N, C-alpha and C positions, 0 to 999 in steps of 0.2 A: 614605507615598503618590506616584506619578509621573506626569506629566503626557502627558492621554492621548496626543496628539503631541509627545512630548520625540524630539528628534533627527529630527525631520522641520524643514526649512529652506525658507522662500518668497523667491522673491525678487519683493521687491513694488513694481511700476511702475505701480501705481495712482495716482488724485489724484480728488480733489476726495470723492463718496460713495460713489457705488455700490461700486466695489473696495475704499476703503480700511473699510467695511462689512461685506467679505467676510473681509479679510484679520486686521482685528482680531479677530475671533470668530475664528480659526484662532491669534492670539496667544495670546488667551484660554485655548485648549486646550493649550498649550503648545509650540504652533512658533515657531521662532528666526525671524521676521518681519523682514527685510532691509529697511528702505523704500527706493529709489531716487528723488533728486529730481535737480533741475537747480541747478548750481552757484551761488550766489548767489542764487536766484529762489525754490526749492523749490515746496512744492505750492501753488496758488495759491489755496487755505483756508486757509495761514498768515492771509495780510491781510485777509481776506474778514470784514467784521462785527464789527470787533473791537471789544472794550469794554475793552480796557487797552492805553494808549496804548504804540504801538513791542513789546507782545509777540502769541504767537501767540494766533491767536483760539479760541473755544470750540469755532468750528465745526472747526479742525485737530485741537485738542486731544481733544476729545469722540469723533474718528473715529480716534485715531493711538495711542492708548496701547497699554504692553506690546511695542510696536516697537524695532527698533534701526534709527538713520538713517544713511545715505552718501550722497555727492553726489557724482555721477557722469555725464559727457556722453557716452555711447555713441558720437555722431558723429565725434569725435576719435579721433587712432590709437590714443593709449594706455588713453583709456574702451572702446573696442575690444573693447580685449587686455584689459581688466578684466572687463568684460560677458560677454566671453567665458567666463574663469576662474569666475564666480558660475552661467554657466548650468552649469556643468561641477557646482561644488561645490553647487548647490540641488535639491532635488526636484520645486519647483514655483513655474512664474511665473504670475504673475496679471497683468495690464492691462486697464485699460480707453479706452484710447484709441480717436483716431479711426481707421477701419476702413484697414485697410494701414500705421499707423504705426509700427511692428514692423519690418515687412519693408522699409519703405524704410530702415532705420535697418544693412540689411545680415543681417536674422536671422528668412527666415523661414521656417513648422516644419519645412521639412524640413531646413534649416541647424541647427537646435534639436536637430533628432532623430538628427543628426551627431554635435554635439557632447555631446548626453547622451541616450543612447535611454529611460534613466528619467524624464527630464524629463516633465511633465506642467503643459501649456501651457491654460492658462485665462483666457479672455478674455468680457469682456460687451462685446455691441453693443447699439446700438438695435433694429435690429430683425433678423430673419432673412432667410434669402435669398429673393429678389423686388424688385420694382420699387423698394423703400425701402431696400434694405440699405446703401446708401454715405450715408446721412440720419444726420447728429449727431442723438440727443435726448438730451433734460432731462427732469427728472422728472414735469413737467405734461404735456408731449410723450408719457411714456408712460403715463400716468393717463388719457389720451384717445384714446390709437390702440389701448389694451389694453380699451377696454369700461368703463373705472371709471369717466370722466366724464358718459357720456350716459346711465347710470343710477343716477345720484347728483342730487340734488338736491330742492328741491321741487317738487310736482307739476303745477305750472302754468308751474314757474321753467327757468333756464337750467341747461344743466349745469356739474356742481361738482367741482372737483376735492377730493381728502379731505386734511386737516393730516397723516396719516400718510403719510410717504416710502416707497410702494408701489412708485414705480416704481426709485427707488435704490435706498433699502436693502432693499427686497425682492424684487431681485433678484441681491442680494448674498448675500444667506441661499440664495437657490438654488444660489448656483454654489457657495457651500460645503459643499452636499450633492452638486454634480456631484465636488469637487476630491476628499469625503471617499471616493465610489466609484471614483474612479480608482486613488487609493493603495490600496485595498483591492482591485483588481483587478490593480495592479501586483505584489503580495505573491505572484500566481499567475504572471502570465502573463510579470513581469519588464520590462516593459515600460509604458513613460508613454503619455500618448496626450490629443489634444485634448479640451478641454471649453469650451463657449463656452454661455453664457445671451443670450438677447436679451430684453431689458426689456419690449417687445411682450405677449411670450409668458408673459414670469412676471405683468406685470399679467393678463393673460387669466387664468393660474392661478389667480388669487386672485377671479378673477369668476367662477369656475367657474357657481354658482347661478343667474347670470344668464344664462349660454348655457343653461342647462337650460332656463329661464325661456320663452327665444326658441323653443325647441322645443314646450315645452306652449301657448304662446300660438296655433298651429298648431290644437289643437282645442278652442281655448274663452278665455274671459275668464279671466285669473287672479286668480281671489276672494277670495285674500290680501292683495292689493293694494289701498291705496285707491280707487281707479277703481273698483270694486264696489262695488252694483251698476249705482250711475247714470250714473259716466262715462263715456266710450267709451276702445277699446282702440285702436291702431294698426296697424301694421304690424311697428312692435321693440316690445321689454321698455320700458316707460315710467318715469321716473323716478317715486320712490315714498315721496317723504320719509323718516320715520324708520319706516317698515315694518318687522317683522324678517326678512322673504324668508326666512323658513323657512315649518313647517310650525303653528309656535304664532304666533298674532297679537301684535306687540310695537310700544309707541310710546312717545315721550319725555312726562312731564307735569310739570306744575308742583308745585315744594315752597313749603312757608312762605320766605316773603324775597326770594321768584323776582324780585320790582319792586326788588329792590336788588343782588341778586347773577346775576347771567347763568350762573351756573354752578349756581342751586339750582332741579336737575331732577332729574329719577330714569328711568331706561329699565323698563315695568311688560311683562310676558309676562301673559298670559293663557293658561297650560300649562294643557291639557286634566284632566289627574289635578289641580292646586292652584286649578282653576275655583272649588269648593265655598267653599274656605277664604277665596278672594278675595272672593267675594259676599260671606261672614259678615262679613270684617275691614269691610270699607268701610259696613257697614249695610245692602246689598242681598239679604239671604238671599230677599226672593220669588222671583229671580230663577230660583231652582232647582229652584221647582216649576212655573215659565213655559216653558211649548214655544216662545215665542219667546227665550229666552235660555240653556234649559236645555242644548241640544247644540252642540258647534261648528259645525256647517252653518248652523243657527239663528243663529249670533251673526253670523257673516261680513257681513250686510248690515246689521246694530246694531253696528259697530264703531264709530264715531265715538262714539254715546249711549254705550257705556259704556264707552270712554276719558273721557269729558266726567264718566262718575261716578264713577271712579276720583281722577280726577284734584281732582275736589268733595275726596272724603276727603283725598288727599295735601298738598295745600294748609293742611292743618291741620296740618304733622307736616314737619320737617326733613328733607332725603333721606338722613340717618343713623337716626333715627327711623322712618320709612318701612323700612329696613333691617332693624334690630333687632327690627321686629314682625312683616315678612314672613319674614324667614332661618327662623328657629325652623318655620314651619308649610310652609316647602318652596316657598313663592310667588318665582319667581325676579324676579328686579330690581335693579337697580345704578346706586347713585348716578354723574350726572355728574361728574366729577371732572377738577378744574383741577390745569393742571400746575404751580399752587404746591401744592395739594392732595399729588400726588404724589410732588415733594420732598422734602416734609416729614413722607412715613408713616415709620415707624418700620419696620412690617413689611416695606417694600421694603429697607429699609437692611441688616436683620437678614438677609433672602436672600441682599443681595449682586445685587439688581437695581438697586439706584442704589447707586451707590459715590460718596463724597468722597475725593478723589484732591489731594497736594499737591503743587503745582509751583514751583520754587524762586524761578522770577520772575516770574511772575503768581500765586502763590499758590494758597491751596484753590478746586478747580471740582467739580463734578459732574458726574458722568456713568454711563452704562448699563453696567452691568455683563453678562456672559455670561445672555443671556437662557436657555440652554440649560447644564442644571444635570447635571452629571454625578459621583456617590456618591463615587467614588474617586479623582475630576480637579478639586478647583476650581479656580475663575480663578482667575487671578492677575493681578489688575489694576493697572496701573502706569501712571506720568505719561506724555504724551506725549514725545517725541525731539526737540532742537533740533536746528537743519537740519546736516545731516553730523559730529553726534555722535560716532560712531563710525566712519568714515572709517578712519581712524587701526588702532583695533582692528581693524575687517574684513577688512582688504588685509594688515594682521602675520598677527593670530592665525588667517584663514580662509585668505588665496591665498596667504600666505605671501612675500609681497612685503619686502624691505628699505628701508632708511633714503634710498638714493640712487635705487631704483624708483619711492617715494612721492613724491620732490621732481621727479622729472623730470615724472610725470603731473600734480604741481601749477602745476610751470611751463609746461606745457601748455593748463590749462586744461581737465585733463579731470577733477579732482575740485576 
């Protein structure tokens, strides 16, 4: 079975999280990803949040597996020549520098097209064209400017960012889609193109239902929100705690052991089709004959009371016992899984979603494998490279440089 992206070469000029997320997925799919780093320094995450003194951090290793690494200073004379050759030999260049950084190296899009008309040049930026286009953006800035934070949090609380990296990793996944589309288009056109994803745009795309609700708000209160019927709605979509945001109301409720275990909770959904089974299992079969409870519209103003009754039942069971009872009855629910539980879950290991990788210097570590499963092209999850580990291999094997040329480049500090 061949890899889906076998034969595709990626020039990886990315750093930290948003860009490396994208290029690692491409590497998992079989592309030859060449990570370019500054000589002597490397990706700043190599040294951030270290848990093993003197070794690459988990931050770096978990975002840069299955890649080859080269050190290069494209600003030096020899470095410029090597960078030029890499552009000519690669299919895709990916970068997430501050706006204009690659241009200042002497490689604007026009120059890249001259060197390699088939090159796809993919970038992650903070904002699209507009008043903020030159601003730097980090994860939480993207969450705040893309609409996530204003719509997340306790009903009367401050805006909240989420633990999911929807700004960085979310934008990286969007860029994967753009690159794959450009590669497909190149098969027909023979030409590369520019692919850009703005972090604000990616977060907004993930907040699409909240933009839906903003427009619905003009036509009256949002009845599935906890603010209905007693609370007030302002001019913008409010924060809604753990409300489901969909057509079927949901909420997080306590389970047995919640006093000591911060994750002893389960998310319960009062889906229309499953409500009779849910009412029966929690001992409230009387609801099914009561016009105040037996239709979704009637239940909306009484959701707090309904979830309090559900919680009275769930507090007598562990979250996994609730799951075991509700699943066969087709009652939608999901236990709040801690990172410890996820790390130890055998099913996630079996599917290759959580992978244990052996690293010769720092020992074994867990990483996330490819979340996109291809039946004929399984992901190949390998350890992250050492700084500049494949420099000579790439210069000789791919660019055809000899010993003298490599030594001269080293003497100049280009590699």
